[in-house]
C-alpha positions as a Markdown table, in Angstrom:
| # | Residue | x | y | z |
|---|---|---|---|---|
| 1 | Met | 0.0 | 0.0 | 0.0 |
| 2 | Ala | 1.3 | 3.4 | -0.9 |
| 3 | Ala | 2.6 | 5.7 | 1.9 |
| 4 | Ala | -0.1 | 8.3 | 1.0 |
| 5 | Gln | -2.9 | 5.8 | 1.7 |
| 6 | Ser | -1.3 | 4.7 | 5.0 |
| 7 | Arg | -0.9 | 8.3 | 6.0 |
| 8 | Lys | -4.6 | 9.0 | 5.3 |
| 9 | Val | -5.7 | 6.2 | 7.6 |
| 10 | Ile | -3.4 | 7.3 | 10.4 |
| 11 | Ile | -4.4 | 11.0 | 10.2 |
| 12 | Ala | -8.1 | 10.0 | 10.3 |
| 13 | Ala | -7.4 | 7.9 | 13.4 |
| 14 | Leu | -5.3 | 10.6 | 15.0 |
| 15 | Ala | -8.0 | 13.3 | 14.6 |
| 16 | Gly | -10.8 | 10.9 | 15.9 |
| 17 | Asn | -8.8 | 9.6 | 18.9 |
| 18 | Ala | -7.6 | 13.1 | 20.0 |
| 19 | Ala | -11.1 | 14.4 | 20.1 |
| 20 | Ile | -12.4 | 11.3 | 21.9 |
| 21 | Ala | -9.6 | 11.3 | 24.5 |
| 22 | Val | -10.4 | 14.9 | 25.6 |
| 23 | Thr | -14.1 | 14.1 | 25.9 |
| 24 | Lys | -13.5 | 10.9 | 27.8 |
| 25 | Phe | -11.1 | 12.5 | 30.3 |
| 26 | Ala | -13.7 | 15.2 | 31.0 |
| 27 | Ala | -16.4 | 12.6 | 31.5 |
| 28 | Ala | -14.2 | 10.5 | 33.8 |
| 29 | Ala | -13.3 | 13.5 | 36.0 |
| 30 | Tyr | -17.0 | 14.5 | 36.2 |
| 31 | Thr | -18.5 | 11.1 | 36.9 |
| 32 | Gly | -15.6 | 9.2 | 38.6 |
| 33 | Ser | -16.0 | 6.2 | 36.4 |
| 34 | Ser | -13.0 | 3.8 | 36.3 |
| 35 | Ala | -14.1 | 2.3 | 33.0 |
| 36 | Met | -14.4 | 5.7 | 31.5 |
| 37 | Leu | -10.9 | 6.6 | 32.8 |
| 38 | Ser | -9.5 | 3.5 | 31.2 |
| 39 | Glu | -11.1 | 4.3 | 27.9 |
| 40 | Ala | -9.7 | 7.9 | 28.2 |
| 41 | Val | -6.2 | 6.5 | 28.7 |
| 42 | His | -6.8 | 4.1 | 25.8 |
| 43 | Ser | -7.7 | 6.9 | 23.5 |
| 44 | Leu | -4.8 | 9.0 | 24.7 |
| 45 | Val | -2.4 | 6.1 | 24.0 |
| 46 | Asp | -3.9 | 5.6 | 20.6 |
| 47 | Thr | -3.4 | 9.3 | 19.8 |
| 48 | Gly | 0.3 | 9.0 | 20.7 |
| 49 | Asn | 0.5 | 5.8 | 18.7 |
| 50 | Gln | -0.7 | 7.5 | 15.5 |
| 51 | Leu | 1.9 | 10.3 | 16.0 |
| 52 | Leu | 4.6 | 7.6 | 16.3 |
| 53 | Leu | 3.3 | 5.9 | 13.1 |
| 54 | Leu | 3.5 | 9.2 | 11.2 |
| 55 | His | 7.0 | 9.7 | 12.6 |
| 56 | Gly | 7.9 | 6.2 | 11.4 |
| 57 | Leu | 6.6 | 6.9 | 7.9 |
| 58 | Arg | 8.6 | 10.1 | 7.7 |
| 59 | Arg | 11.8 | 8.4 | 9.0 |
| 60 | Ala | 11.4 | 5.4 | 6.7 |
| 61 | Ala | 11.1 | 7.7 | 3.6 |
| 62 | Arg | 14.6 | 9.1 | 4.0 |
| 63 | Pro | 17.0 | 8.2 | 1.2 |
| 64 | Pro | 19.9 | 5.8 | 1.6 |
| 65 | Thr | 23.1 | 7.0 | 3.2 |
| 66 | Pro | 26.7 | 5.5 | 3.5 |
| 67 | Gln | 25.8 | 4.3 | 7.0 |
| 68 | His | 22.4 | 2.9 | 5.8 |
| 69 | Pro | 23.0 | 1.9 | 2.2 |
| 70 | Phe | 19.6 | 0.0 | 1.9 |
| 71 | Gly | 17.6 | 3.0 | 3.2 |
| 72 | His | 15.7 | 3.5 | 6.4 |
| 73 | Gly | 12.5 | 1.5 | 5.6 |
| 74 | Leu | 13.0 | -0.8 | 8.5 |
| 75 | Glu | 12.4 | 2.1 | 10.9 |
| 76 | Leu | 8.7 | 1.9 | 10.1 |
| 77 | Tyr | 8.7 | -1.6 | 11.6 |
| 78 | Phe | 10.6 | -0.4 | 14.6 |
| 79 | Trp | 8.2 | 2.4 | 15.4 |
| 80 | Thr | 5.2 | 0.1 | 14.9 |
| 81 | Phe | 6.8 | -2.3 | 17.4 |
| 82 | Val | 7.1 | 0.6 | 19.8 |
| 83 | Val | 3.4 | 1.3 | 19.4 |
| 84 | Ala | 2.6 | -2.3 | 20.4 |
| 85 | Ile | 4.7 | -1.9 | 23.5 |
| 86 | Leu | 2.9 | 1.3 | 24.4 |
| 87 | Ile | -0.5 | -0.3 | 24.0 |
| 88 | Phe | 0.6 | -3.0 | 26.4 |
| 89 | Gly | 2.4 | -0.9 | 28.9 |
| 90 | Ala | 0.5 | 2.4 | 29.0 |
| 91 | Gly | -2.9 | 1.2 | 27.8 |
| 92 | Ala | -3.3 | -2.2 | 29.3 |
| 93 | Gly | -1.2 | -1.6 | 32.4 |
| 94 | Val | -3.0 | 1.6 | 33.5 |
| 95 | Ser | -6.4 | 0.0 | 32.8 |
| 96 | Val | -5.7 | -3.1 | 34.8 |
| 97 | Leu | -4.3 | -1.2 | 37.7 |
| 98 | Glu | -7.1 | 1.3 | 37.8 |
| 99 | Gly | -9.6 | -1.6 | 37.6 |
| 100 | Ile | -8.0 | -3.5 | 40.5 |
| 101 | Glu | -8.1 | -0.3 | 42.6 |
| 102 | Arg | -11.8 | 0.2 | 41.9 |
| 103 | Ile | -12.6 | -3.4 | 42.6 |
| 104 | Arg | -10.9 | -3.1 | 46.0 |
| 105 | Ala | -12.7 | 0.2 | 46.8 |
| 106 | Pro | -15.9 | 0.4 | 44.7 |
| 107 | His | -18.2 | 3.4 | 44.7 |
| 108 | Pro | -21.2 | 4.3 | 42.6 |
| 109 | Val | -20.6 | 6.2 | 39.3 |
| 110 | Glu | -22.1 | 9.7 | 39.5 |
| 111 | Asn | -24.1 | 11.3 | 36.6 |
| 112 | Val | -24.0 | 8.0 | 34.7 |
| 113 | Trp | -25.9 | 9.6 | 31.8 |
| 114 | Val | -22.9 | 11.7 | 30.9 |
| 115 | Asn | -20.9 | 8.5 | 30.4 |
| 116 | Tyr | -23.7 | 7.0 | 28.3 |
| 117 | Ala | -23.6 | 10.1 | 26.0 |
| 118 | Val | -19.8 | 10.2 | 25.7 |
| 119 | Leu | -19.6 | 6.4 | 25.1 |
| 120 | Gly | -22.3 | 6.6 | 22.4 |
| 121 | Ala | -20.5 | 9.5 | 20.7 |
| 122 | Ser | -17.2 | 7.7 | 20.9 |
| 123 | Leu | -18.7 | 4.6 | 19.3 |
| 124 | Leu | -19.7 | 6.8 | 16.3 |
| 125 | Phe | -16.3 | 8.4 | 16.0 |
| 126 | Glu | -14.4 | 5.2 | 16.4 |
| 127 | Gly | -16.7 | 3.4 | 14.1 |
| 128 | Ala | -16.1 | 6.0 | 11.4 |
| 129 | Val | -12.3 | 5.7 | 11.7 |
| 130 | Trp | -12.6 | 1.9 | 11.8 |
| 131 | Ile | -14.5 | 1.9 | 8.5 |
| 132 | Val | -11.8 | 4.0 | 6.9 |
| 133 | Ala | -9.1 | 1.6 | 8.0 |
| 134 | Leu | -11.2 | -1.4 | 7.1 |
| 135 | Arg | -11.7 | -0.1 | 3.5 |
| 136 | Glu | -8.0 | 0.5 | 3.0 |
| 137 | Phe | -7.1 | -2.9 | 4.4 |
| 138 | Arg | -9.7 | -4.7 | 2.3 |
| 139 | Ala | -8.3 | -3.1 | -0.8 |
| 140 | Glu | -4.9 | -4.4 | 0.2 |
| 141 | Lys | -5.8 | -7.9 | 1.2 |
| 142 | Gly | -7.7 | -8.8 | -2.0 |
| 143 | Thr | -9.2 | -12.3 | -1.8 |
| 144 | Arg | -7.0 | -13.5 | 1.1 |
| 145 | Pro | -8.6 | -14.5 | 4.4 |
| 146 | Trp | -8.3 | -11.8 | 7.0 |
| 147 | Leu | -5.8 | -13.4 | 9.3 |
| 148 | Glu | -3.7 | -14.6 | 6.4 |
| 149 | Ala | -3.8 | -11.1 | 4.9 |
| 150 | Val | -2.5 | -9.5 | 8.2 |
| 151 | Arg | 0.3 | -12.0 | 8.4 |
| 152 | Ala | 1.3 | -11.5 | 4.8 |
| 153 | Ser | 1.0 | -7.7 | 4.9 |
| 154 | Lys | 4.3 | -5.8 | 4.8 |
| 155 | Asp | 2.7 | -2.5 | 5.7 |
| 156 | Pro | 2.0 | -2.6 | 9.4 |
| 157 | Thr | 0.5 | 0.9 | 9.7 |
| 158 | Val | -3.0 | 0.1 | 8.3 |
| 159 | Phe | -3.5 | -3.1 | 10.1 |
| 160 | Thr | -2.2 | -1.5 | 13.3 |
| 161 | Val | -4.8 | 1.2 | 13.1 |
| 162 | Leu | -7.4 | -1.4 | 12.2 |
| 163 | Phe | -6.6 | -3.5 | 15.2 |
| 164 | Glu | -6.3 | -0.5 | 17.5 |
| 165 | Asp | -9.8 | 0.7 | 16.5 |
| 166 | Thr | -11.3 | -2.8 | 16.7 |
| 167 | Ala | -10.0 | -3.1 | 20.3 |
| 168 | Ala | -11.3 | 0.4 | 21.0 |
| 169 | Leu | -14.8 | -0.5 | 19.8 |
| 170 | Ile | -14.8 | -3.7 | 21.9 |
| 171 | Gly | -13.6 | -1.7 | 24.9 |
| 172 | Leu | -16.3 | 0.9 | 24.4 |
| 173 | Leu | -19.0 | -1.8 | 24.3 |
| 174 | Val | -17.6 | -3.4 | 27.5 |
| 175 | Ala | -17.5 | 0.0 | 29.3 |
| 176 | Leu | -21.1 | 0.8 | 28.1 |
| 177 | Val | -22.5 | -2.6 | 29.2 |
| 178 | Ser | -20.7 | -2.5 | 32.5 |
| 179 | Leu | -22.0 | 1.0 | 33.3 |
| 180 | Val | -25.6 | 0.0 | 32.4 |
| 181 | Leu | -25.4 | -3.2 | 34.6 |
| 182 | Ala | -23.6 | -1.4 | 37.5 |
| 183 | Asn | -26.3 | 1.2 | 37.5 |
| 184 | Ala | -29.2 | -1.2 | 37.1 |
| 185 | Leu | -27.9 | -3.7 | 39.7 |
| 186 | Ser | -26.4 | -1.2 | 42.1 |
| 187 | Trp | -23.1 | -3.1 | 41.9 |
| 188 | Pro | -20.3 | -0.5 | 41.4 |
| 189 | Met | -17.6 | -3.2 | 41.4 |
| 190 | Leu | -18.6 | -3.9 | 37.8 |
| 191 | Asp | -17.0 | -0.6 | 36.8 |
| 192 | Gly | -13.6 | -1.9 | 38.0 |
| 193 | Ile | -14.2 | -5.3 | 36.4 |
| 194 | Ala | -14.8 | -3.6 | 33.1 |
| 195 | Ser | -11.6 | -1.6 | 33.4 |
| 196 | Val | -9.7 | -4.9 | 33.9 |
| 197 | Leu | -11.4 | -6.4 | 30.9 |
| 198 | Ile | -10.5 | -3.4 | 28.8 |
| 199 | Gly | -6.9 | -3.9 | 29.9 |
| 200 | Ala | -7.0 | -7.5 | 28.9 |
| 201 | Ile | -8.3 | -6.6 | 25.4 |
| 202 | Leu | -5.5 | -4.1 | 25.0 |
| 203 | Ala | -2.9 | -6.6 | 26.2 |
| 204 | Ala | -4.1 | -9.2 | 23.7 |
| 205 | Thr | -4.1 | -6.6 | 20.9 |
| 206 | Ala | -0.6 | -5.5 | 21.8 |
| 207 | Ala | 0.8 | -9.1 | 21.9 |
| 208 | Phe | -0.6 | -9.9 | 18.4 |
| 209 | Leu | 0.8 | -6.6 | 16.9 |
| 210 | Ala | 4.2 | -7.1 | 18.6 |
| 211 | Tyr | 4.4 | -10.7 | 17.2 |
| 212 | Glu | 3.6 | -9.5 | 13.6 |
| 213 | Cys | 5.9 | -6.5 | 13.8 |
| 214 | Leu | 8.8 | -8.7 | 15.2 |
| 215 | Gly | 8.7 | -10.8 | 12.0 |
| 216 | Leu | 8.9 | -7.7 | 9.8 |
| 217 | Leu | 11.6 | -6.1 | 12.0 |
| 218 | Thr | 13.9 | -9.2 | 11.8 |
| 219 | Gly | 13.6 | -9.5 | 8.1 |
| 220 | Glu | 10.8 | -11.2 | 6.2 |
| 221 | Ser | 10.9 | -12.5 | 2.7 |
| 222 | Ala | 8.7 | -11.4 | -0.1 |
| 223 | Asp | 5.3 | -13.1 | -0.6 |
| 224 | Pro | 5.4 | -16.6 | -2.1 |
| 225 | Glu | 3.9 | -15.3 | -5.3 |
| 226 | Val | 6.7 | -12.8 | -5.7 |
| 227 | Arg | 9.4 | -15.4 | -4.9 |
| 228 | Ala | 7.9 | -17.8 | -7.5 |
| 229 | Ser | 7.8 | -15.1 | -10.1 |
| 230 | Val | 11.4 | -14.1 | -9.5 |
| 231 | Arg | 12.4 | -17.7 | -9.9 |
| 232 | Arg | 10.5 | -18.0 | -13.2 |
| 233 | Ile | 12.1 | -14.9 | -14.6 |
| 234 | Ala | 15.6 | -16.0 | -13.7 |
| 235 | Thr | 15.2 | -19.5 | -15.1 |
| 236 | Ala | 13.6 | -18.2 | -18.3 |
| 237 | Glu | 16.8 | -16.5 | -19.3 |
| 238 | Pro | 18.4 | -18.8 | -22.0 |
| 239 | Ser | 21.9 | -18.5 | -20.7 |
| 240 | Val | 21.0 | -19.7 | -17.2 |
| 241 | Glu | 21.8 | -23.3 | -16.7 |
| 242 | Arg | 20.1 | -23.5 | -13.3 |
| 243 | Leu | 19.0 | -21.5 | -10.4 |
| 244 | Asn | 21.0 | -22.2 | -7.2 |
| 245 | Glu | 19.2 | -20.0 | -4.8 |
| 246 | Ala | 16.8 | -17.0 | -4.7 |
| 247 | Leu | 16.6 | -14.9 | -1.5 |
| 248 | Thr | 14.4 | -12.0 | -0.9 |
| 249 | Met | 13.9 | -9.6 | 2.0 |
| 250 | His | 11.6 | -6.6 | 2.8 |
| 251 | Phe | 13.4 | -3.4 | 3.8 |
| 252 | Gly | 10.0 | -1.6 | 3.8 |
| 253 | Pro | 6.4 | -2.2 | 2.6 |
| 254 | Arg | 7.5 | -1.5 | -1.0 |
| 255 | Asp | 11.2 | -2.1 | -0.8 |
| 256 | Ile | 12.4 | -5.6 | -1.6 |
| 257 | Leu | 15.9 | -6.8 | -2.1 |
| 258 | Val | 16.5 | -9.9 | -4.3 |
| 259 | Ala | 19.7 | -11.9 | -4.3 |
| 260 | Leu | 20.2 | -14.6 | -6.9 |
| 261 | Ser | 22.8 | -17.3 | -7.3 |
| 262 | Leu | 22.8 | -18.5 | -10.9 |
| 263 | Asp | 24.8 | -21.1 | -12.7 |
| 264 | Phe | 25.3 | -19.8 | -16.2 |
| 265 | Gln | 26.1 | -22.0 | -19.2 |
| 266 | Asp | 29.9 | -22.5 | -19.5 |
| 267 | Ala | 30.0 | -21.6 | -23.2 |
| 268 | Arg | 28.7 | -18.1 | -22.5 |
| 269 | Ser | 31.3 | -15.3 | -22.6 |
| 270 | Ala | 31.6 | -12.7 | -19.8 |
| 271 | Ala | 29.9 | -10.1 | -21.9 |
| 272 | Glu | 26.9 | -12.5 | -22.5 |
| 273 | Val | 26.6 | -13.2 | -18.8 |
| 274 | Glu | 26.6 | -9.4 | -18.1 |
| 275 | Ala | 23.9 | -8.9 | -20.6 |
| 276 | Ala | 21.9 | -11.7 | -19.2 |
| 277 | Val | 22.2 | -10.2 | -15.7 |
| 278 | Thr | 20.9 | -6.9 | -17.0 |
| 279 | Arg | 17.9 | -8.5 | -18.7 |
| 280 | Ile | 17.0 | -10.5 | -15.6 |
| 281 | Glu | 17.2 | -7.4 | -13.4 |
| 282 | Arg | 15.1 | -5.3 | -15.7 |
| 283 | Ala | 12.5 | -8.0 | -16.1 |
| 284 | Ile | 12.2 | -8.5 | -12.3 |
| 285 | Lys | 11.8 | -4.8 | -11.7 |
| 286 | Ser | 9.4 | -4.4 | -14.5 |
| 287 | Val | 7.0 | -7.1 | -13.2 |
| 288 | His | 7.6 | -6.1 | -9.5 |
| 289 | Pro | 8.2 | -2.4 | -9.1 |
| 290 | Glu | 8.6 | -2.9 | -5.3 |
| 291 | Val | 11.9 | -4.7 | -6.0 |
| 292 | Arg | 14.5 | -1.9 | -5.6 |
| 293 | Arg | 17.7 | -4.0 | -5.7 |
| 294 | Val | 18.7 | -7.2 | -7.5 |
| 295 | Phe | 22.1 | -8.8 | -6.8 |
| 296 | Val | 23.2 | -11.7 | -9.0 |
| 297 | Glu | 26.0 | -14.1 | -8.2 |
| 298 | Ala | 27.4 | -16.2 | -11.0 |
| 299 | Gln | 28.4 | -19.5 | -9.5 |
| 300 | Ser | 28.4 | -23.1 | -10.4 |
| 301 | Arg | 26.1 | -25.5 | -8.6 |
| 302 | Glu | 29.0 | -27.3 | -7.0 |
| 303 | Ala | 30.7 | -24.1 | -5.8 |
| 304 | His | 27.4 | -22.8 | -4.4 |
| 305 | Gln | 26.7 | -26.1 | -2.6 |
| 306 | Ser | 30.2 | -26.1 | -1.2 |
| 307 | Ala | 29.9 | -22.6 | 0.1 |
| 308 | Ala | 26.5 | -23.5 | 1.6 |
| 309 | Asp | 28.0 | -26.5 | 3.4 |
| 310 | Gln | 30.6 | -24.3 | 5.1 |
| 311 | Thr | 28.1 | -21.9 | 6.6 |
């Protein structure tokens, strides 16, 4: 997905969460609701997360330097991983601690109708942002199943916002139901229980995002379809005797490195091999514009196997 589309989703989420956070904090202070305070912290953390994702997009777009010859695309994955940590630490941690404190010392929520109004409005705002993120992610995932699409995605910004907003919507529903039941049953402890549940939802979301970002941060290969296509292009070159190895790695959502080990026909001259390498590189980049660099190693099968055995 292009950076402009990712930025659009993030900015929409940033605007929505910032407005919601201010409203929730005001409602929490006015009514004394633990669940509302947890939701306010959640929205504040989400607002900070969107700022970090925008920062990550900006940092990742910097050109290569002598110290970073492959560019800075991996920084986007780093800042997304930081977002997952913040969701777990600041969001889940504060919610659980606040909920435990309220369970130990429960007291009725005052002016509960204020909370109902704020939660209802928050559901509308979060729902609107969620729809924006959902549309962008659906356009990216194509016909793949949802979970498979998330695991295959190399652009973590959109699915991070999507999962954040999904967790936010679930948390809002938990807070709303708990407040209704606490008020109807005169059982204020439910307010604290809801806060703990919201914390658990955030912790589960953070764990999943961290797991997905860790794979990207440590270097994931291109999709199987891209790898298969690269192999077909390389082996279709008439002067290639056989393909020894094809390696790929993502340095960003649309920045792939390809490394090929090819056994060229012995009868080919050096000039012919050079021309073949140029044709292979151009063909790969033509079919896959996201491939930024192609490195080709001319090596016999026996030499490649010997080198592999020594590693």
